[in-house]
C-alpha positions in Angstrom: 6.3 9.6 11.5 9.4 7.8 10.5 12.3 7.9 13.1 15.9 8.0 12.0 18.4 4.9 12.8 20.4 7.3 14.7 17.3 8.2 16.9 16.5 4.6 17.2 19.9 3.8 18.4 20.1 6.7 21.0 16.6 5.5 22.3 17.9 1.8 22.6 21.0 3.1 24.2 18.7 5.3 26.6 16.8 2.3 27.2 19.3 0.1 28.1 21.0 2.4 30.2 17.8 3.0 32.1 17.0 -0.7 32.8 21.1 -0.9 34.1 20.8 2.0 36.0 17.4 1.0 37.5 18.8 -2.4 38.7 22.1 -0.7 39.9 20.3 1.9 41.8 17.7 -0.5 43.2 20.4 -2.5 44.8 22.4 0.5 45.8 19.5 1.7 47.7 18.9 -1.5 49.1 22.2 -2.1 50.2 22.3 1.1 52.0 19.2 0.7 53.7 20.1 -2.7 55.1 23.1 -1.0 56.3 21.6 1.7 58.1 19.0 -0.9 59.7 21.9 -2.8 61.2 23.4 0.4 62.2 20.7 1.5 64.4 20.5 -1.9 65.8 23.7 -2.0 66.8 23.7 1.1 68.6 20.5 0.0 70.4 22.6 -3.3 71.1 25.5 -1.3 72.6 23.5 0.8 74.9 21.8 -2.0 76.1 24.9 -3.8 77.0 25.9 -0.7 78.7 23.0 -0.3 80.9 21.7 -4.1 81.1 24.2 -4.7 83.9 23.7 -1.5 85.9 19.9 -2.0 86.0 20.5 -6.0 87.1 23.1 -5.2 89.6 20.9 -2.8 91.9 17.8 -3.7 93.9 17.8 -0.7 96.1 14.8 2.0 95.6 17.3 4.4 96.8 19.8 3.6 93.7 17.0 3.7 91.4 16.5 7.5 92.1 20.0 8.2 90.7 19.4 5.6 88.0 16.7 8.0 86.6 18.8 11.1 86.8 21.3 9.0 85.0 18.6 8.0 82.2 17.4 11.8 82.0 20.9 12.6 81.1 21.3 9.9 78.5 18.2 11.2 76.7 19.1 14.0 74.2 16.9 17.2 74.0 15.5 15.8 70.8 14.6 12.5 72.3 16.3 10.8 69.5 16.9 8.2 72.2 14.5 7.3 74.5 14.2 4.7 77.6 11.1 2.7 79.2 11.6 0.7 82.3 8.2 -1.3 82.3 7.5 -2.7 85.6 4.3 -2.9 88.0 6.1 -1.5 91.1 6.5 2.5 90.4 9.9 2.8 92.5 11.4 0.7 89.8 9.6 2.2 86.4 10.7 4.8 84.1 9.5 6.5 81.2 5.9 6.0 81.5 3.5 4.4 79.4 4.5 3.2 75.7 3.5 6.4 73.4 1.7 3.9 71.4 -0.4 2.6 74.2 0.0 -1.0 73.6 1.0 -3.4 76.5 4.4 -4.2 76.0 4.9 -6.2 79.2 3.5 -9.5 77.2 5.9 -9.0 74.4 8.8 -11.3 73.9 12.4 -9.6 73.9 13.5 -8.5 70.5 13.7 -5.8 67.9 10.6 -3.8 67.1 9.3 -0.7 65.3 7.5 1.8 67.4 5.1 4.4 65.8 5.2 7.5 67.8 2.2 10.2 67.5 2.8 13.1 65.2 5.7 11.3 63.3 5.7 10.1 59.8 5.1 6.3 59.4 8.2 6.3 57.0 10.4 7.1 59.9 9.2 5.0 63.1 11.5 4.8 66.3 13.3 1.5 66.4 13.2 0.1 70.0 15.1 -3.3 71.5 13.3 -4.7 74.2 15.1 -7.3 76.8 14.0 -8.8 80.2 16.1 -8.1 83.1 15.5 -11.2 85.7 14.3 -10.2 89.4 16.8 -9.8 92.0 16.2 -9.2 95.8 13.5 -6.5 96.5 13.6 -5.6 92.5 11.0 -7.2 90.3 11.6 -8.2 86.8 12.3 -5.5 84.7 11.2 -4.9 81.1 13.8 -2.6 79.7 13.2 -0.8 76.2 15.9 1.4 74.4 14.2 3.4 71.3 16.0 5.0 68.6 14.7 7.5 66.0 15.0 6.6 62.3 14.4 9.7 61.2 17.9 10.6 60.7 18.6 7.4 59.2 15.6 7.4 56.8 16.8 11.2 56.0 20.1 9.7 54.9 18.4 7.0 52.4 15.7 9.5 51.2 18.9 12.1 50.1 21.0 9.3 49.0 17.8 8.3 46.6 17.4 11.8 45.3 21.0 12.1 44.4 21.0 8.4 42.8 17.9 9.4 40.7 19.1 12.8 39.5 22.4 11.2 38.6 20.8 8.3 36.8 18.5 11.0 34.8 21.5 12.9 33.5 23.4 9.7 32.8 20.6 8.6 30.7 20.2 11.8 29.1 24.1 11.9 28.8 24.1 8.5 27.1 21.2 9.4 24.5 23.2 12.2 23.4 26.2 10.6 22.9 24.5 7.5 21.6 22.7 9.6 19.0 26.1 11.6 18.0 28.1 8.3 18.0 25.0 6.2 15.8 25.2 9.5 13.4 28.9 9.1 13.2 28.6 5.5 12.7 26.1 5.6 10.0 28.0 7.9 8.1 29.3 5.5 5.5 25.5 4.8 4.9 24.7 8.3 3.8 27.8 8.4 1.6 26.8 5.0 0.3 23.3 6.8 -0.7 24.8 9.9 -2.1 26.8 8.1 -4.1 23.6 5.8 -5.4 21.8 9.1 -5.9 24.8 10.7 -8.0 24.5 7.6 -10.4 24.2 9.3 -13.8 20.9 8.3 -15.7 21.5 6.7 -18.9 24.7 5.2 -17.9 24.0 1.4 -17.3 27.8 0.7 -16.8 27.8 2.7 -13.3 28.5 0.6 -10.4 28.8 1.7 -6.5 32.7 2.1 -5.4 32.9 -0.8 -2.6 36.6 -0.5 -1.4 35.9 2.5 1.0 32.9 1.0 2.5 33.1 -0.9 5.7 32.7 -4.5 5.8 29.0 -4.4 7.1 28.0 -2.5 4.2 30.3 -3.7 1.3 27.5 -6.7 1.0 24.8 -4.5 0.6 26.7 -2.5 -2.1 28.1 -5.7 -3.8 24.4 -7.0 -3.8 23.0 -3.6 -5.1 26.0 -3.7 -7.7 24.8 -7.1 -8.9 20.9 -5.7 -9.1 22.6 -3.2 -11.6 24.4 -5.5 -13.5 21.3 -7.5 -13.6 19.4 -4.7 -14.9 21.9 -3.7 -17.6 21.8 -7.2 -19.0 17.8 -6.9 -19.0 18.1 -3.4 -20.4 20.4 -4.7 -23.5 18.2 -8.0 -23.6 15.1 -5.6 -24.1 17.1 -3.0 -26.4 17.9 -6.4 -28.6 14.5 -7.6 -28.2 13.0 -4.4 -29.4 15.4 -4.3 -32.3 14.5 -8.0 -33.2 10.8 -7.1 -33.0 11.3 -4.1 -35.2 13.2 -6.0 -37.8 10.8 -9.5 -37.6 7.8 -7.1 -38.1 9.5 -4.4 -40.6 10.3 -7.2 -43.5 6.5 -8.2 -43.6 5.3 -4.6 -43.2 7.9 -3.6 -46.0 6.6 -6.3 -48.0 2.7 -5.4 -47.9 3.3 -2.1 -48.4 5.6 -2.5 -51.6 3.0 -5.1 -53.3 -0.2 -2.8 -52.1 1.9 0.3 -53.9 2.5 -1.6 -57.1 -0.8 -3.3 -57.2 -2.4 0.3 -56.8 0.1 2.0 -59.3 -1.0 -0.1 -62.5 -4.3 -2.0 -63.3 -4.5 -5.5 -62.0 -7.2 -8.2 -63.2 -8.9 -10.3 -60.8 -6.4 -12.9 -60.9 -3.2 -10.9 -59.9 -5.4 -9.2 -57.6 -6.1 -12.2 -55.7 -2.5 -13.7 -55.6 -1.3 -10.3 -54.2 -4.1 -10.8 -51.3 -2.7 -14.4 -51.0 0.9 -13.2 -50.5 -0.2 -10.4 -48.2 -2.5 -12.9 -46.1 0.8 -15.0 -45.7 2.5 -11.9 -44.5 -0.2 -11.0 -42.3 -0.3 -14.4 -40.8 3.4 -14.6 -40.3 2.8 -10.9 -38.2 -0.1 -12.4 -36.3 2.0 -15.7 -35.2 5.1 -13.3 -34.2 2.5 -11.1 -32.0 0.8 -14.2 -30.3 4.3 -15.7 -29.4 5.0 -12.7 -28.0 1.7 -13.0 -26.0 2.4 -16.3 -25.0 6.0 -15.5 -23.8 4.9 -12.5 -21.9 2.5 -14.6 -19.7 5.1 -17.3 -19.1 7.8 -14.8 -17.9 5.0 -13.2 -15.8 4.7 -16.3 -13.8 1.9 -18.0 -15.5 1.5 -21.7 -14.8 0.2 -24.6 -16.7 -3.3 -25.2 -15.5 -5.1 -27.4 -18.1 -3.5 -30.6 -16.8 -4.4 -34.1 -18.0 -3.2 -37.5 -17.2 -1.3 -38.8 -20.5 1.3 -41.0 -22.2 4.2 -39.2 -23.1 4.7 -41.9 -26.2 1.5 -41.4 -27.4 1.6 -37.6 -27.7 4.8 -37.7 -29.2 3.9 -40.1 -31.8 0.5 -37.8 -32.3 3.3 -34.8 -32.8 5.6 -36.7 -35.1 2.6 -37.6 -37.2 1.2 -34.0 -37.5 5.1 -33.1 -38.6 5.2 -36.0 -41.4 5.4 -33.1 -44.2 8.5 -31.7 -42.4 10.1 -34.8 -42.2 9.7 -35.9 -45.8 11.2 -33.0 -47.7 14.6 -34.3 -46.0 13.4 -38.0 -46.1 14.2 -37.7 -42.1 12.9 -40.5 -39.9 11.9 -40.1 -35.9 12.4 -42.7 -33.6 10.7 -42.4 -29.8 12.4 -43.9 -26.7 10.8 -44.7 -23.4 7.3 -43.9 -22.1 5.6 -42.9 -18.9 2.5 -41.5 -17.6 2.6 -37.8 -16.5 0.2 -35.1 -15.8 0.7 -31.8 -18.0 -0.7 -29.7 -20.5 -1.0 -31.8 -23.6 -1.4 -29.0 -25.8 1.8 -26.9 -24.1 3.6 -30.0 -24.8 2.8 -30.7 -28.4 3.8 -26.9 -29.3 7.3 -27.2 -27.3 7.9 -31.2 -28.9 6.9 -29.4 -32.4 9.2 -26.7 -32.2 11.9 -29.1 -31.0 11.7 -31.8 -33.8 11.1 -28.6 -36.3 14.3 -27.6 -35.3 15.9 -30.6 -35.3 14.4 -31.0 -39.0 15.9 -27.8 -40.3 19.2 -28.7 -39.4 19.6 -32.4 -39.4 21.5 -34.3 -42.1 19.3 -35.4 -45.0 17.8 -39.0 -44.5 19.2 -39.1 -40.9 17.1 -40.1 -37.8 15.7 -37.9 -35.3 15.7 -39.6 -31.7 13.3 -38.3 -29.5 14.3 -39.6 -25.7 11.6 -39.4 -23.1 13.4 -40.2 -19.7 12.0 -40.1 -15.8 14.3 -38.7 -13.2 12.1 -39.1 -10.0 9.5 -36.2 -10.0 11.3 -34.7 -13.4 10.8 -36.0 -17.0 13.2 -35.0 -19.3 12.2 -34.8 -23.1 14.9 -34.2 -25.8 15.5 -34.3 -29.4 18.7 -35.4 -31.0 19.7 -35.2 -34.6 22.9 -35.5 -36.7 24.3 -32.1 -37.9 27.0 -29.4 -37.8 28.5 -29.2 -34.2 27.2 -26.0 -32.5 29.8 -23.7 -30.5 29.1 -23.7 -26.6 28.7 -19.9 -26.7 25.4 -20.5 -28.7 24.4 -23.4 -26.9 23.9 -21.1 -23.9 21.8 -18.5 -25.7 19.9 -20.7 -28.3 16.8 -20.4 -26.0 16.9 -16.8 -25.6 14.3 -14.8 -28.2 15.1 -14.4 -31.7 18.7 -15.5 -31.1 20.5 -17.4 -33.9 23.4 -19.1 -34.0 24.1 -18.2 -38.0 22.2 -14.9 -38.4 22.8 -15.1 -42.3 21.0 -18.6 -42.6 18.6 -17.8 -39.9 16.4 -15.2 -41.6 13.7 -16.9 -43.4 10.2 -16.5 -43.8 9.7 -20.1 -42.4 10.5 -19.2 -38.7 11.3 -16.1 -36.5 13.4 -17.3 -33.6 11.0 -17.7 -31.2 10.7 -21.5 -31.1 13.0 -22.5 -28.7 11.9 -19.6 -26.6 8.6 -21.0 -26.6 10.4 -24.1 -25.4 11.8 -22.4 -22.2 8.5 -20.9 -21.5 6.6 -24.3 -21.7 9.3 -25.9 -19.2 9.1 -22.9 -16.9 5.1 -23.3 -16.9 5.5 -26.9 -15.9 8.0 -26.0 -13.1 10.8 -27.3 -15.3 14.1 -26.1 -17.4 15.6 -26.7 -20.8 19.0 -27.8 -21.6 21.0 -28.0 -25.0 24.4 -29.9 -26.0 26.2 -31.0 -28.8 28.7 -33.6 -29.1 29.9 -36.4 -31.3 28.3 -35.0 -34.3 24.7 -35.0 -32.6 23.2 -32.0 -31.1 20.3 -32.5 -28.2 18.1 -29.7 -27.4 15.4 -30.6 -24.5 13.3 -29.7 -21.6 12.2 -31.2 -18.3 8.7 -31.2 -16.9 7.7 -31.7 -13.3 5.9 -35.4 -13.2 2.9 -34.4 -11.0 1.4 -37.8 -11.5 4.7 -39.6 -9.8 3.7 -41.1 -6.3 
């Protein structure tokens, strides 16, 4: 069962007060017990200080008859205070043998606890034993004054009960007040929750109001608004992506449907049908390419990493890619120069695919008869692969988005059958699968696109 934060806080308040009250109560009870023990000891010392000189002064048995009567008068009816004089001569003894049956004549002077028959063990009689030296005809005396601790222990027990009761009431009161305070303090959280639940569906521009929130919740609300903003951006990208996919697939589908309808409406010879099928095959291959590229991008964006790694020379692999693209370069009489070389551990197939996309992109917009430069640069654990071409400058606004799917800086020029706007997105996906990133800049009449790879072969 889940417990609310208010109840948890109230419980923690109660536990904290329980700990504090327990420590305080223990200290108070210990202090009171010590004070009561000192009070009993002081009373015993006081009685000794009054009677010891009297006992030490006289040695006549006749006098001791009156002394016994005086001790009888000092002993209350409840025997809260008792006296014993231990001596071998009965003429000087008083009080009889000790109630516990022990031989006290051999004990040293001091304070002792005497357990009386029929009394609780928690309430013994405290006794103070002192020796009075012999004088004349009187032998040495063992004078004992006893004080019943029952009233003192009752006071201590009564104080303990009151302490427990007040502590329990205090803990309960703190728990209730703590719960109320916690509920009151968590009011902004509930209001924030209601505000979040009241956000209308379908309106991606709605945000939480952070102005009225306390400082502790503003950070949470700002983070939530940030999540909403990212969700809005992702939703807009998804809508744009869906529209682009629909547009890219609609064109070849429209061509297929139109050509097929025309072919069915009129008689065609075998040659014309073969041309029609060839045209339809090209459109189907275009659609298949879009689907395959989208599946590849979906896998990369889900966190898929490059697994088929091998140790290769980037210069050699780049040369193979350039050789493969010779027909594309020949149309505009372009040449390619490769600068740099290092050995890295990468997925060779993915590297060829991304570099080919960059070179094709450069060849598409490069100035005829110009040189395309492929640069291979190592930065510690990172390797940067860039492709530069001379061409029209690209605005910074477009540079930040050219690696997005289906994004084109010049929409009027870009809608062609040769490509469908996923080449640079695939470059970014390959870089991500190798723990790298993409970059682009346009300056001094040259446009540069590239990506970085984690050099797993580096020492």
